C-alpha positions as CSV (number, residue, x, y, z in Angstrom):
1,M,-238.9,72.7,69.1
2,K,-239.0,76.3,67.8
3,L,-235.9,77.4,65.9
4,P,-234.3,80.7,67.0
5,K,-234.8,83.8,65.0
6,I,-231.9,84.3,62.5
7,L,-231.6,88.0,63.5
8,P,-233.2,90.3,65.9
9,S,-235.8,92.7,64.3
10,S,-234.5,95.7,62.7
11,R,-236.1,97.9,65.4
12,L,-234.2,96.1,68.1
13,A,-231.0,95.3,66.3
14,F,-229.3,98.6,67.3
15,W,-230.2,98.2,71.0
16,Y,-229.4,94.5,70.9
17,L,-225.8,95.3,69.8
18,L,-225.5,98.0,72.4
19,A,-226.6,95.6,75.1
20,M,-224.0,93.0,74.0
21,I,-221.3,95.6,74.3
22,A,-222.6,96.9,77.6
23,M,-222.8,93.3,79.0
24,V,-219.0,93.2,78.9
25,A,-217.9,96.8,79.1
26,A,-220.2,98.1,81.8
27,P,-219.2,95.8,84.7
28,V,-215.5,96.0,83.7
29,A,-215.7,99.9,83.7
30,I,-217.5,99.9,87.1
31,T,-214.9,97.5,88.6
32,L,-212.0,99.6,87.2
33,C,-213.5,102.7,88.8
34,T,-213.0,101.1,92.2
35,V,-209.2,101.4,91.8
36,K,-207.8,104.5,93.4
37,L,-204.0,103.8,93.2
38,V,-201.6,102.5,90.6
39,A,-200.1,99.2,91.7
40,F,-196.4,99.7,91.3
41,R,-195.3,99.6,94.9
42,P,-194.9,96.7,97.3
43,L,-198.2,95.0,97.9
44,A,-198.3,95.6,101.7
45,E,-197.8,99.4,101.1
46,I,-200.5,99.4,98.4
47,I,-203.0,97.5,100.6
48,A,-202.4,99.9,103.5
49,Q,-203.8,102.7,101.4
50,N,-207.0,100.8,100.5
51,P,-206.4,101.1,96.7
52,S,-209.7,99.5,95.6
53,P,-212.5,99.7,98.1
54,H,-214.9,96.7,97.7
55,G,-213.2,96.0,94.4
56,Y,-213.6,92.2,94.7
57,T,-217.3,92.6,95.5
58,T,-217.9,95.0,92.7
59,S,-216.0,92.9,90.2
60,L,-218.6,90.1,90.6
61,L,-220.7,92.2,88.2
62,I,-218.4,90.8,85.4
63,F,-220.4,87.6,85.9
64,V,-223.7,88.9,87.2
65,V,-224.4,91.4,84.3
66,P,-224.0,88.7,81.6
67,I,-226.1,86.3,83.6
68,V,-229.0,88.8,83.9
69,L,-228.9,89.9,80.3
70,I,-228.5,86.5,78.8
71,A,-231.2,84.8,81.0
72,F,-233.8,87.5,80.9
73,W,-233.3,89.3,77.6
74,F,-231.1,87.5,75.0
75,L,-232.5,83.9,75.5
76,P,-236.2,84.9,75.6
77,N,-235.7,87.4,72.7
78,D,-233.9,84.8,70.6
79,R,-236.5,82.2,71.4
80,V,-233.8,79.8,72.7
81,R,-235.4,77.0,74.6
82,I,-233.5,75.9,77.8
83,S,-233.6,72.4,79.3
84,R,-234.2,73.9,82.7
85,R,-233.9,70.6,84.6
86,A,-230.6,69.9,82.9
87,F,-229.5,73.5,83.6
88,W,-230.2,73.3,87.4
89,W,-228.9,69.7,87.7
90,T,-225.6,70.9,86.2
91,I,-225.3,73.9,88.6
92,G,-226.3,71.6,91.4
93,I,-223.5,69.2,90.5
94,L,-220.8,71.7,89.8
95,F,-221.3,74.5,92.3
96,P,-220.6,72.2,95.3
97,L,-217.1,71.6,93.7
98,G,-216.4,75.3,94.1
99,V,-217.7,75.1,97.6
100,L,-215.5,72.1,98.3
101,L,-212.5,73.8,96.9
102,D,-213.0,76.8,99.2
103,F,-214.2,75.1,102.3
104,F,-211.5,72.4,102.5
105,F,-208.6,73.8,100.5
106,A,-208.7,77.6,100.5
107,R,-206.2,77.8,103.4
108,Y,-203.7,75.7,101.4
109,F,-204.2,77.3,98.0
110,F,-205.3,80.9,98.4
111,C,-204.9,84.0,100.6
112,F,-206.9,87.2,100.7
113,P,-204.6,90.0,101.8
114,N,-206.8,93.0,101.0
115,R,-209.7,93.0,103.4
116,N,-211.0,96.3,102.2
117,A,-211.7,94.8,98.8
118,V,-214.6,92.8,100.2
119,L,-217.7,93.4,102.3
120,G,-216.1,91.9,105.3
121,I,-218.7,89.1,105.6
122,L,-216.8,85.9,106.3
123,A,-218.1,82.5,105.2
124,P,-217.2,79.2,106.9
125,A,-214.2,77.2,105.7
126,S,-211.9,74.6,107.2
127,G,-209.1,76.2,109.2
128,K,-209.9,79.8,108.4
129,P,-213.0,81.6,107.1
130,V,-213.1,83.0,103.6
131,P,-214.8,86.1,102.2
132,V,-218.4,85.4,101.2
133,E,-217.5,86.7,97.8
134,E,-215.5,83.5,97.2
135,Y,-218.7,81.4,97.2
136,L,-220.5,83.9,95.1
137,F,-217.5,83.9,92.7
138,Y,-218.0,80.2,91.9
139,L,-221.8,80.3,91.8
140,T,-221.9,83.2,89.4
141,G,-218.9,81.8,87.5
142,F,-220.6,78.5,86.8
143,L,-223.9,80.2,85.9
144,A,-222.2,82.6,83.4
145,V,-220.2,79.8,81.7
146,L,-223.2,77.7,81.3
147,L,-225.5,80.6,80.0
148,F,-222.9,81.7,77.5
149,Y,-222.7,78.1,76.1
150,I,-226.4,77.8,76.0
151,W,-226.8,81.1,74.2
152,L,-224.2,80.3,71.7
153,D,-225.4,76.8,71.1
154,G,-229.0,77.8,70.8
155,Y,-228.6,81.0,68.7
156,W,-225.4,82.2,67.3
157,L,-224.0,78.7,66.5
158,H,-227.3,76.9,66.3
159,A,-226.5,75.3,63.0
160,Y,-224.0,73.1,64.8
161,S,-226.3,72.2,67.7
162,V,-227.6,68.6,68.3
163,P,-231.4,68.8,68.7
164,E,-233.1,67.8,71.9
165,Q,-234.7,64.7,70.4
166,D,-231.9,63.7,68.1
167,L,-231.2,60.0,68.4
168,R,-227.6,60.7,69.5
169,R,-229.2,62.1,72.7
170,T,-232.0,59.8,73.4
171,T,-230.8,56.4,72.1
172,F,-228.0,54.9,74.2
173,R,-227.1,51.9,76.4
174,R,-225.6,54.0,79.2
175,L,-224.1,57.4,79.7
176,L,-221.1,56.3,81.8
177,G,-218.1,55.1,79.8
178,F,-214.4,55.1,79.7
179,H,-212.2,57.6,77.9
180,L,-208.6,56.4,78.0
181,D,-207.1,59.6,76.5
182,S,-208.5,61.7,79.4
183,L,-206.9,59.4,81.9
184,I,-203.6,59.4,80.1
185,L,-203.7,63.2,79.9
186,A,-204.5,63.5,83.7
187,I,-201.5,61.2,84.5
188,I,-199.2,63.3,82.2
189,F,-200.3,66.6,83.8
190,L,-199.9,65.3,87.4
191,G,-196.6,63.5,86.7
192,T,-195.1,66.5,85.0
193,A,-196.3,68.9,87.7
194,I,-194.8,66.8,90.5
195,V,-191.5,66.3,88.8
196,Y,-191.3,70.0,87.7
197,K,-192.0,71.3,91.2
198,D,-189.0,69.3,92.5
199,F,-186.6,70.9,89.9
200,A,-188.2,74.2,89.1
201,P,-185.9,77.3,89.3
202,T,-188.5,78.9,91.6
203,R,-188.8,75.8,93.7
204,T,-190.7,76.0,96.9
205,P,-191.5,73.2,99.3
206,G,-194.8,71.5,99.1
207,F,-197.0,69.6,96.8
208,P,-198.8,71.0,93.6
209,G,-202.1,70.6,95.2
210,Y,-204.0,73.3,93.2
211,L,-203.3,71.8,89.9
212,T,-204.0,68.3,91.2
213,F,-207.5,69.5,92.2
214,L,-208.1,71.1,88.8
215,V,-206.9,68.0,87.0
216,L,-208.9,65.6,89.0
217,G,-212.0,67.8,89.0
218,S,-212.0,68.2,85.2
219,L,-210.4,65.1,83.6
220,L,-211.8,62.5,85.9
221,P,-215.4,63.4,84.9
222,S,-214.1,63.4,81.4
223,V,-212.9,59.9,81.8
224,A,-216.4,58.7,82.6
225,L,-218.5,61.2,80.5
226,F,-216.6,62.1,77.3
227,P,-217.4,59.0,75.2
228,K,-221.1,60.1,75.3
229,A,-220.6,63.9,75.5
230,K,-218.4,64.1,72.4
231,N,-221.3,63.3,70.0
232,V,-223.7,65.9,71.4
233,I,-221.5,68.9,72.4
234,N,-221.6,71.9,70.1
235,W,-217.8,72.2,69.8
236,R,-217.9,75.6,68.2
237,A,-220.0,77.0,71.0
238,L,-217.7,75.4,73.5
239,S,-214.7,76.9,71.8
240,L,-216.1,80.4,71.7
241,T,-217.3,80.1,75.3
242,L,-213.8,79.1,76.4
243,F,-212.3,82.0,74.6
244,I,-214.6,84.5,76.2
245,V,-214.3,83.1,79.7
246,V,-210.5,82.6,79.8
247,L,-209.9,86.0,78.3
248,A,-212.1,87.7,80.8
249,S,-210.7,85.8,83.8
250,L,-207.1,86.5,82.8
251,Q,-207.7,90.2,82.5
252,W,-209.5,90.1,85.8
253,E,-206.8,88.3,87.7
254,A,-203.7,89.8,86.0
255,T,-205.0,93.5,86.0
256,L,-206.9,93.7,89.2
257,A,-207.1,90.7,91.6
258,V,-203.5,89.8,92.2
259,P,-201.9,93.3,91.9
260,Y,-204.4,94.8,94.4
261,G,-204.5,91.8,96.8
262,W,-208.1,90.8,96.3
263,W,-206.8,87.2,96.3
264,N,-203.5,85.5,95.8
265,Y,-202.0,82.1,95.8
266,Q,-200.0,80.0,98.3
267,R,-196.8,79.2,96.5
268,T,-196.2,76.0,98.4
269,A,-199.4,74.6,96.6
270,M,-198.4,75.8,93.1
271,V,-196.3,74.0,90.4
272,G,-193.8,76.9,90.3
273,I,-194.5,78.4,86.8
274,Y,-195.2,82.1,87.1
275,I,-196.1,84.7,84.5
276,R,-193.9,87.7,85.3
277,A,-195.7,90.2,83.0
278,W,-198.9,89.4,84.9
279,D,-197.6,90.1,88.4
280,N,-196.2,86.6,88.8
281,L,-199.6,85.0,88.2
282,P,-199.2,81.2,88.6
283,V,-200.0,79.1,85.5
284,E,-202.7,77.4,87.4
285,A,-204.8,80.6,87.1
286,V,-204.7,80.1,83.4
287,F,-205.9,76.5,83.6
288,V,-208.7,77.0,86.1
289,W,-211.3,78.4,83.7
290,I,-210.3,76.1,80.9
291,A,-211.1,73.3,83.3
292,V,-214.3,74.9,84.6
293,T,-215.6,75.6,81.1
294,Y,-214.8,72.1,79.7
295,M,-216.3,70.4,82.8
296,T,-219.4,72.5,82.8
297,V,-220.3,71.8,79.1
298,I,-219.6,68.0,79.4
299,V,-221.7,67.7,82.5
300,Y,-224.6,69.8,81.0
301,E,-224.7,67.9,77.7
302,V,-224.7,64.5,79.4
303,V,-227.4,65.6,81.8
304,R,-229.4,66.8,78.8
305,C,-229.1,63.3,77.3
306,W,-230.4,61.8,80.5
307,Q,-233.3,64.2,80.7
308,A,-234.2,63.8,77.0
309,S,-234.2,60.0,77.2
310,G,-236.9,60.0,79.9
311,K,-235.0,57.2,81.8
312,S,-234.4,57.1,85.5
313,A,-230.9,58.2,86.6
314,R,-229.8,54.6,87.4
315,H,-230.9,53.3,84.0
316,A,-229.5,56.2,82.1
317,F,-226.0,56.2,83.7
318,L,-225.5,52.5,84.5
319,G,-227.4,51.1,81.5
320,A,-229.8,48.8,83.3
321,G,-232.5,47.8,80.8
322,G,-231.6,50.6,78.3
323,P,-231.5,50.1,74.5
324,V,-228.3,49.6,72.6
325,E,-226.6,52.9,71.8
326,V,-226.5,54.0,68.2
327,A,-223.0,55.5,68.1
328,T,-222.9,55.9,64.3
329,H,-226.3,57.6,63.9
330,R,-226.2,60.5,61.5
331,K,-228.9,63.0,60.6
């Protein structure tokens, strides 16, 4: 396996830095330029004046531009080798969760009051169609999160990466395990949310379904996969990916999406904790990309172990005929 270059060549370093800045700044600037009115009046009045034409559609560049630059410039230029099968297996596993969320639960969790912020192409969903941008949002979101992690793991924080053929990846009895702490944390989250919703000052009828979906979608995989994943995850790369993604998503939602009605949340399905300074953004909006990033990295690293081992899926995950795992191996 080729090691990544320590630094880009001196000829490219200047343009490399500019590209990194542009990767974040350009799509944000383009999206902000769609805003025509300041959002300080009632939402219905703002929406009636079409304050951000195709704003939601344009804002997807916040994911698309990093995807293109990382996949087609940074990774090849930095000689970062991607486990392509593990990459596409991960997207193939996780993107359907986003589809599931929108198809079955969008009518219970979300609303899309500003129809002028999207193309107007409706995608099928249970009960009521959703803007096609919703499905693109989850697809590009998962792609961006995974590519950020791969880039950080393979280049910027490569010193803390576990190599492809390291015994911690290839020598194991089975990939599925049981992590009690993840289960306990899930129970605490759900129990607290259910109790709080009944006694919250902003109490609304209903069940905290959105947080339940997020907890089950992130911590249940962690219950089964964390015992193996913890030894091969580049935790520094995960931490920085988490910081970048959560910061971008909060600015996106609090500054643009909720104030201009690109999407909003059904209060009956929320816990009842709202951030006033961010246009009453529900706390679930803070948790969603934490859950997405954590789940994406865990799934990717476990799938990498499966691919690196050369075993069939049944043998790798269930342990049939596999060698005994060397849990204490050190380089």
